[in-house]
C-alpha positions as CSV (number, residue, x, y, z in Angstrom):
1,M,-16.8,13.3,22.2
2,T,-19.4,16.0,21.2
3,T,-21.0,15.5,17.6
4,I,-20.5,17.6,15.2
5,A,-22.7,18.7,13.1
6,M,-22.7,19.2,9.2
7,V,-22.7,22.7,7.4
8,P,-23.6,22.3,3.7
9,D,-21.4,24.2,1.5
10,I,-23.5,26.0,-0.9
11,D,-22.4,27.8,-4.2
12,A,-22.8,31.3,-6.2
13,M,-26.1,29.2,-7.6
14,G,-27.5,27.9,-4.0
15,R,-26.3,24.4,-4.8
16,V,-24.9,22.2,-2.6
17,V,-21.2,21.3,-3.7
18,A,-20.0,19.7,-0.3
19,E,-20.9,18.9,3.0
20,T,-18.3,20.0,6.0
21,W,-18.0,19.4,9.7
22,P,-16.1,21.9,11.0
23,L,-13.3,20.5,13.9
24,P,-11.4,22.2,16.6
25,R,-8.8,24.0,16.0
26,D,-6.8,23.9,19.1
27,E,-3.1,22.3,19.2
28,A,-3.5,19.3,21.5
29,W,-6.8,18.2,19.4
30,L,-5.1,18.7,15.8
31,E,-1.8,17.2,16.8
32,A,-4.1,13.7,18.0
33,L,-5.9,13.7,14.5
34,F,-3.0,14.2,12.7
35,R,-0.8,12.2,14.5
36,D,-3.3,9.6,14.1
37,L,-3.4,10.2,9.8
38,F,0.0,10.1,9.9
39,A,1.2,7.4,12.3
40,N,-1.5,4.7,12.4
41,H,-3.2,5.6,8.3
42,W,0.0,6.4,6.4
43,Q,-1.1,3.6,3.7
44,Q,-4.0,5.1,2.8
45,I,-4.0,8.7,2.6
46,T,-2.9,11.3,-0.1
47,F,-2.6,14.9,0.8
48,G,-0.6,18.3,0.3
49,P,-1.9,21.8,0.1
50,M,-4.7,22.1,-2.7
51,I,-3.9,25.6,-4.0
52,Q,-4.7,28.4,-6.8
53,G,-3.2,26.9,-9.8
54,G,-1.7,23.8,-7.8
55,A,-3.2,20.5,-6.2
56,Y,-0.3,18.5,-4.8
57,E,-1.3,15.0,-4.0
58,L,1.2,13.2,-2.2
59,R,1.5,9.7,-0.6
60,C,3.7,8.8,2.2
61,P,6.8,7.2,0.9
62,A,6.9,5.0,4.2
63,P,6.2,4.8,7.8
64,P,7.2,8.1,8.9
65,T,10.3,7.7,11.3
66,A,9.4,10.2,13.8
67,I,6.3,12.9,14.3
68,H,6.7,15.3,16.8
69,V,5.2,18.8,18.0
70,S,7.4,21.6,18.5
71,G,6.9,25.5,18.8
72,G,3.4,25.3,17.9
73,Y,4.7,23.3,14.3
74,F,3.4,19.2,14.3
75,T,6.4,18.0,12.0
76,V,6.0,14.3,10.0
77,H,9.7,13.0,9.0
78,W,10.2,10.2,6.5
79,G,14.2,10.4,6.6
80,R,15.3,10.8,3.1
81,G,12.0,10.9,2.1
82,G,10.9,14.1,3.3
83,H,9.6,15.9,5.9
84,F,6.6,19.0,6.7
85,H,6.0,20.9,9.2
86,L,2.4,22.1,9.8
87,C,1.7,25.0,12.6
88,I,-0.9,23.6,14.7
89,G,-0.2,25.9,17.7
90,E,1.4,28.9,19.4
91,S,5.0,29.8,18.1
92,R,7.8,32.4,18.7
93,A,6.3,34.4,15.9
94,T,5.0,38.0,16.3
95,P,1.0,37.8,16.8
96,E,0.2,39.4,13.6
97,L,2.4,36.1,11.7
98,V,0.8,33.4,14.4
99,A,-2.9,34.3,13.3
100,H,-1.7,34.1,9.4
101,R,-0.2,30.6,10.2
102,R,-2.6,29.1,12.8
103,P,-5.2,27.0,11.1
104,G,-8.5,29.6,10.4
105,K,-10.6,26.6,9.1
106,V,-10.3,23.0,9.9
107,E,-13.1,20.6,8.4
108,L,-14.2,17.1,6.8
109,V,-15.4,17.2,3.6
110,R,-17.6,15.5,1.7
111,G,-17.7,16.4,-1.7
112,L,-20.6,16.3,-4.1
113,D,-21.5,15.4,-7.5
114,R,-24.3,17.4,-9.4
115,D,-26.4,15.4,-8.7
116,G,-25.8,16.0,-4.5
117,H,-23.8,12.3,-4.3
118,P,-21.0,12.1,-2.2
119,V,-18.0,11.2,-4.9
120,T,-15.0,12.6,-2.4
121,W,-13.6,12.7,0.8
122,S,-10.9,14.5,2.5
123,L,-10.3,16.9,5.3
124,R,-9.2,20.2,4.5
125,V,-7.0,22.6,6.5
126,E,-6.5,26.3,6.1
127,N,-4.7,28.7,8.0
128,G,-6.0,32.2,9.7
129,K,-6.2,33.9,5.9
130,G,-7.9,31.2,4.0
131,E,-5.2,30.0,2.5
132,S,-4.8,26.0,2.4
133,T,-2.0,24.4,4.4
134,L,-3.0,20.7,3.9
135,S,-5.6,18.7,2.9
136,I,-6.0,14.8,3.4
137,Y,-7.7,12.7,1.0
138,F,-9.2,9.9,2.2
139,P,-9.4,6.5,-0.2
140,N,-11.9,6.9,-2.5
141,P,-14.3,3.8,-3.9
142,F,-14.3,5.4,-7.3
143,L,-10.6,5.2,-7.5
144,T,-7.7,2.5,-7.7
145,D,-4.6,2.4,-5.9
146,E,-2.6,3.7,-8.7
147,D,-5.3,6.6,-9.1
148,G,-6.9,5.1,-12.4
149,L,-10.6,4.8,-12.4
150,A,-12.2,1.6,-10.5
151,E,-14.6,-0.4,-12.8
152,I,-16.9,-1.1,-9.7
153,P,-16.8,1.1,-7.0
154,D,-15.2,-0.8,-4.0
155,W,-17.3,0.7,-0.3
156,R,-14.6,-0.7,1.7
157,R,-12.3,1.9,0.9
158,L,-14.5,4.2,3.1
159,A,-13.3,2.5,6.2
160,L,-10.8,5.5,6.5
161,W,-13.1,8.0,6.2
162,H,-16.3,6.7,8.5
163,H,-13.5,6.2,11.2
164,V,-12.3,9.6,11.1
165,L,-15.8,11.1,11.2
166,A,-16.8,8.7,13.9
167,T,-13.6,9.5,16.2
168,Y,-13.4,13.4,15.4
169,A,-16.6,14.6,14.6
170,G,-18.9,12.2,16.1
171,Q,-21.0,11.2,13.4
172,A,-21.9,7.3,12.8
173,A,-22.2,6.5,8.7
174,D,-25.2,8.0,7.4
175,G,-25.6,5.6,4.5
176,R,-25.0,8.8,1.9
177,D,-21.6,7.6,0.8
178,T,-22.6,4.3,-1.4
179,L,-25.5,6.9,-3.4
180,G,-22.3,8.1,-5.8
181,K,-21.9,7.2,-9.4
182,G,-18.3,8.0,-9.4
183,F,-16.9,9.5,-12.1
184,R,-17.5,7.7,-15.2
185,R,-20.6,9.9,-16.2
């Protein structure tokens, strides 16, 4: 595994608002990443697109009944619980549509509070036109399983983030994840 360097995400005021690790975008690599997350960690993740005017934060209703890739689309099925398709490769569409639909950006994101300390951990996928196609939110030590604010941070909830960061970005935990104070400011 190649080590992927962190890149700061700087806002218009010059403040670092997130730390990102740009990930590979090839189909086989993305299939391995998404298959790992949805097959092995489905109970821990929250997912959906983050679009202008809407944020979808969904939980897997059960273990997937099927996961496959066909025609450039990664698909997760839950039977009557629904399914989704995510373009990760080549399809039979026109070259223009393929360029629009395929991932233009895939990155791990550690969101920072106004003091520059981590408070959110996610994976962000955008298509070739910069539109959100999927965000995966990792367990947050400042939140409970019921989406409430935790009285005391549970740092064990960072285990999946640390697994993904090490496995897919080649980065060990750097100790910064426990510096945040959460959302109760």
